[in-house]
C-alpha positions as CSV (number, residue, x, y, z in Angstrom):
1,M,28.4,55.7,-27.3
2,I,31.6,54.1,-28.6
3,K,32.6,50.8,-27.0
4,A,36.3,50.3,-26.2
5,D,38.2,47.7,-28.1
6,F,39.5,45.7,-25.1
7,K,41.5,43.3,-27.3
8,L,43.5,46.1,-28.9
9,I,44.0,47.9,-25.5
10,A,45.2,44.6,-23.9
11,E,47.5,43.9,-26.8
12,N,49.1,47.3,-26.6
13,M,49.4,47.1,-22.8
14,L,51.1,43.7,-23.1
15,M,53.5,45.0,-25.7
16,S,54.4,47.9,-23.5
17,E,55.1,45.5,-20.7
18,G,57.5,43.5,-22.9
19,F,55.4,40.6,-24.1
20,K,56.3,39.3,-27.5
21,E,53.2,37.1,-27.9
22,A,50.9,40.1,-27.1
23,K,48.4,39.4,-30.0
24,V,47.6,35.9,-29.0
25,L,47.7,36.5,-25.3
26,S,45.4,39.6,-25.5
27,S,42.8,37.5,-27.4
28,R,42.8,34.8,-24.7
29,F,42.8,37.3,-21.9
30,V,39.8,39.3,-23.3
31,T,38.0,36.1,-24.0
32,L,38.6,35.0,-20.4
33,Y,37.3,38.2,-18.9
34,G,34.3,38.2,-21.3
35,L,33.3,34.7,-20.3
36,S,33.9,35.4,-16.7
37,E,31.5,38.3,-16.9
38,E,28.9,36.1,-18.6
39,L,29.3,32.9,-16.6
40,L,30.1,33.8,-13.1
41,S,27.5,34.9,-10.7
42,F,26.8,38.6,-10.3
43,Q,28.8,40.0,-7.4
44,I,29.2,43.7,-6.6
45,H,32.9,43.4,-6.2
46,Y,33.6,41.7,-9.5
47,D,35.1,43.9,-12.1
48,W,35.8,42.5,-15.6
49,R,36.2,45.8,-17.4
50,L,39.0,48.2,-18.3
51,R,40.1,49.2,-14.9
52,A,40.6,45.6,-13.8
53,M,42.3,44.7,-17.1
54,K,44.8,47.5,-16.7
55,A,45.7,46.5,-13.2
56,L,46.1,42.8,-14.1
57,L,48.2,43.6,-17.1
58,R,50.5,45.8,-15.0
59,Q,50.8,42.9,-12.6
60,A,51.6,40.5,-15.4
61,G,54.4,42.9,-16.6
62,K,55.8,43.0,-13.0
63,L,55.8,39.2,-13.0
64,K,57.5,39.1,-16.4
65,R,60.3,41.3,-15.2
66,I,61.0,39.1,-12.1
67,A,60.4,35.8,-13.9
68,P,63.4,33.6,-14.6
69,Q,64.8,33.9,-18.1
70,G,63.1,31.5,-20.5
71,T,59.7,31.4,-18.7
72,L,56.9,31.2,-21.2
73,E,54.8,34.3,-21.5
74,Q,51.6,32.2,-21.4
75,T,52.7,30.9,-18.0
76,I,53.4,34.4,-16.7
77,L,49.9,35.7,-17.8
78,K,48.1,32.6,-16.4
79,N,49.9,33.1,-13.1
80,A,48.9,36.8,-13.0
81,L,45.3,35.9,-13.9
82,K,45.0,33.4,-11.1
83,N,46.9,35.4,-8.5
84,F,45.0,38.6,-9.2
85,N,41.5,37.2,-9.6
86,L,41.1,34.1,-7.5
87,P,41.2,35.9,-4.1
88,R,38.2,37.9,-5.2
89,V,36.1,35.1,-6.7
90,V,33.5,33.7,-4.4
91,T,33.8,30.0,-3.5
92,D,30.9,28.9,-5.8
93,D,32.5,30.6,-8.8
94,K,36.1,29.4,-8.3
95,P,35.7,26.1,-10.2
96,I,34.2,27.9,-13.1
97,F,37.0,30.5,-13.2
98,E,39.7,27.9,-12.9
99,Q,38.2,25.8,-15.7
100,L,38.0,28.8,-17.9
101,C,41.7,29.5,-17.2
102,E,42.6,25.8,-18.0
103,D,40.5,25.9,-21.2
104,L,42.2,29.1,-22.5
105,F,45.7,28.2,-21.3
106,P,45.8,24.4,-21.7
107,E,48.7,22.5,-20.3
108,I,50.4,25.7,-19.1
109,P,52.0,25.0,-15.7
110,L,51.5,27.4,-12.8
111,I,54.6,28.7,-11.1
112,Y,53.8,29.2,-7.4
113,E,56.3,31.2,-5.5
114,P,55.2,31.9,-1.9
115,D,56.0,35.3,-0.6
116,K,58.7,34.5,1.9
117,E,58.5,37.9,3.6
118,L,54.8,37.4,4.2
119,M,55.3,33.8,5.3
120,N,57.9,34.9,7.9
121,A,55.7,37.7,9.1
122,T,52.8,35.4,9.8
123,K,54.7,32.8,11.7
């Protein structure tokens, strides 16, 4: 059976979403997902394969389109990774996942924009 080249797929998806640094970002992204699959505990709801990659990269593209002009692409991808994955990661695995993100995207600030519509609905 042929194994999919996740790095190439991620690179092409990032390019299709408008990322200019797709080659570098796809390498970091695939490394993060590979390490997450290896280092985090086994959970039935964890998915570090192609379906999850595709969904996350579409989310990153959406964030890129709404991000202010001049926002670093690394920042956008790091935000997408944290926003998309952290809610699913169990409490014991969160520090490991967050450290992996920091190691692969060092000194990249997170942009936290609360969803105002959701905040108003929950008041």
